[in-house]
C-alpha positions as CSV (number, residue, x, y, z in Angstrom):
1,M,68.3,165.0,53.9
2,V,70.9,165.8,56.3
3,S,69.7,166.2,59.9
4,L,71.3,168.8,62.1
5,L,70.5,166.5,65.0
6,E,72.3,163.5,63.9
7,P,75.4,162.7,65.7
8,R,78.3,164.3,63.6
9,A,81.1,162.0,62.5
10,P,84.6,163.4,63.5
11,R,85.8,166.0,61.1
12,R,87.8,164.4,58.2
13,R,89.5,165.8,55.4
14,V,88.2,165.1,52.2
15,D,90.1,162.3,50.4
16,P,93.1,163.9,48.5
17,E,92.9,161.1,45.9
18,L,89.2,162.3,45.0
19,V,90.2,165.7,44.9
20,L,93.0,165.2,42.6
21,A,90.7,163.0,40.5
22,A,88.2,166.0,40.2
23,M,91.1,168.2,39.3
24,R,92.1,166.0,36.5
25,R,88.3,166.0,35.4
26,E,88.2,162.3,35.6
27,P,84.8,160.8,34.7
28,A,82.4,160.5,37.7
29,A,85.0,162.2,40.0
30,A,82.8,165.4,40.4
31,D,79.8,163.3,41.3
32,R,81.8,161.5,44.0
33,L,83.4,164.7,45.2
34,V,79.9,166.2,45.6
35,A,78.6,163.2,47.4
36,A,81.5,163.4,49.8
37,I,81.4,167.1,50.6
38,W,77.7,167.7,50.5
39,P,76.9,166.8,54.1
40,A,79.5,169.2,55.6
41,C,78.5,172.0,53.1
42,F,74.7,171.5,53.7
43,R,75.5,171.6,57.7
44,L,77.8,174.6,57.4
45,A,75.3,176.5,55.2
46,A,72.4,175.7,57.6
47,S,74.3,176.9,60.6
48,A,75.2,180.2,58.8
49,T,71.7,180.9,57.2
50,G,69.2,179.6,59.7
51,D,67.0,178.2,56.9
52,R,66.9,174.9,55.4
53,G,65.8,176.2,52.1
54,L,68.6,178.9,52.0
55,A,71.0,176.2,53.2
56,Q,69.9,174.0,50.3
57,D,70.5,176.8,47.9
58,A,73.8,177.8,49.3
59,A,75.2,174.4,49.4
60,Q,74.0,173.6,45.9
61,E,75.7,176.6,44.5
62,A,78.7,176.0,46.6
63,C,79.2,172.5,45.1
64,A,78.7,173.6,41.7
65,L,81.5,176.2,42.1
66,V,83.7,173.5,43.5
67,V,83.1,171.5,40.5
68,R,83.7,174.2,38.2
69,K,86.7,175.5,40.0
70,V,88.5,172.5,41.6
71,H,90.5,172.0,38.4
72,G,92.4,175.4,39.1
73,L,93.2,174.4,42.7
74,R,96.9,174.0,43.2
75,N,97.2,172.2,46.4
76,T,95.0,169.5,47.6
77,D,95.9,170.4,51.4
78,A,94.1,173.6,51.0
79,F,90.9,171.9,49.4
80,D,89.2,172.0,52.9
81,A,89.8,175.6,53.7
82,W,88.9,176.6,50.2
83,L,85.7,174.6,50.4
84,Y,84.8,176.4,53.5
85,R,85.3,179.6,52.1
86,I,83.1,179.1,49.3
87,V,80.2,177.7,51.4
88,M,80.5,180.9,53.8
89,R,80.5,183.1,50.9
90,E,77.4,181.5,49.3
91,A,75.6,181.3,52.4
92,S,76.4,185.0,53.3
93,R,75.1,185.6,49.8
94,V,71.8,183.8,50.1
95,R,71.0,185.0,53.5
96,R,71.2,188.8,52.9
97,G,67.7,189.8,53.4
98,H,66.4,186.7,55.1
99,W,65.8,186.3,58.8
100,F,67.8,183.8,60.6
101,N,65.1,181.1,61.7
102,P,66.6,178.7,64.5
103,E,63.1,176.9,64.6
104,Q,63.5,175.4,61.1
105,L,67.1,173.8,62.2
106,V,65.9,171.9,65.3
107,E,63.9,168.7,64.9
108,P,63.7,167.0,68.4
109,A,64.9,163.4,68.5
110,A,62.2,160.8,69.6
111,G,61.3,161.5,73.3
112,E,63.0,164.9,73.5
113,S,61.6,168.2,73.6
114,G,64.5,169.9,71.7
115,T,64.1,173.1,73.9
116,A,67.8,173.3,74.8
117,A,68.9,172.7,71.2
118,L,66.4,175.4,70.0
119,D,67.6,177.8,72.8
120,V,71.2,177.4,71.8
121,W,70.2,178.0,68.1
122,R,68.1,181.2,69.3
123,A,71.0,182.4,71.2
124,L,73.1,181.9,67.8
125,A,70.7,183.7,66.0
126,A,70.9,186.6,68.2
127,L,74.7,187.2,67.4
128,P,75.8,189.4,64.7
129,P,76.9,187.2,61.7
130,E,80.5,187.7,62.2
131,L,80.1,186.4,65.6
132,R,78.0,183.6,64.6
133,D,80.2,182.5,61.7
134,V,83.2,182.0,64.0
135,T,81.1,180.3,66.6
136,V,79.6,177.7,64.2
137,L,83.0,177.1,62.6
138,F,84.8,176.5,66.0
139,Y,82.2,174.6,68.0
140,F,80.1,172.9,65.4
141,D,82.6,172.3,62.8
142,D,85.6,171.7,65.1
143,L,87.9,173.9,63.1
144,R,91.0,175.6,64.6
145,S,91.0,179.5,64.9
146,E,93.9,179.4,62.3
147,E,91.5,177.6,60.0
148,I,88.8,179.8,60.5
149,A,90.8,182.8,59.8
150,A,91.9,181.4,56.5
151,I,88.2,180.4,55.7
152,L,86.7,184.0,56.6
153,G,89.9,186.0,55.1
154,V,90.7,187.6,58.7
155,R,93.6,187.5,61.0
156,H,94.0,184.9,63.6
157,P,93.8,187.5,66.5
158,T,90.4,188.5,64.9
159,V,89.1,185.2,65.0
160,R,90.3,184.7,68.8
161,T,88.5,188.3,69.6
162,R,85.2,187.3,67.9
163,L,85.1,184.1,69.8
164,A,85.6,185.7,73.1
165,R,82.9,188.2,72.4
166,A,80.5,185.4,71.3
167,R,81.1,183.5,74.2
168,E,80.5,186.3,76.4
169,R,77.3,187.1,74.9
170,L,76.2,183.6,74.7
171,R,76.9,183.3,78.5
172,G,74.4,185.9,79.1
173,L,71.9,184.4,76.7
174,L,72.1,181.0,77.9
175,A,72.7,181.5,81.6
176,D,69.6,179.4,82.6
177,Y,71.4,176.5,81.2
178,R,74.5,176.6,83.2
179,P,76.3,174.2,83.6
180,Y,75.4,173.5,79.8
181,P,78.8,173.7,78.0
182,L,78.8,175.4,74.6
183,R,81.2,172.5,73.4
184,E,78.3,170.1,74.1
185,A,75.8,172.1,72.4
186,H,76.7,170.8,68.9
187,R,75.8,167.2,70.1
188,A,72.1,168.3,70.4
189,V,72.4,169.7,66.8
């Protein structure tokens, strides 16, 4: 299982050759593609749903959709944004009617209380989904605002506005942790 507390490798694109192989429906390409995208799918779904079980469901559905639909993709450069859109849509679908539970996402490392990370997740849980989604994509998945706009199907200025609103709310919610920069919160998660 993917731990949300493991140090995250720098974001990298999925190998375009692997995407092409899956698009051509080569044997075993689908399995290799799912293995390559699973950690990112699960992490994004977990941060969007706040529940490991829901994240597992959303990530599995997203991976199944990717395997079924990848042959229709026209440009391998668009794969990452396409994948994130699918994961966000599935996470949104499975989280409807479920409460965001940040306690499920935080497992303290040996010798740590996990309180700061849990407080960050609680603060994120207090945000409306549209603010939480842009915050998670920007700070935890290191996406640029232009990429987030493409993933969420909104305009770039909308992403910037939502980020500004989320930052303002998080400043108030995390005032006790100053100077605990938000950019560093993802290292604890």
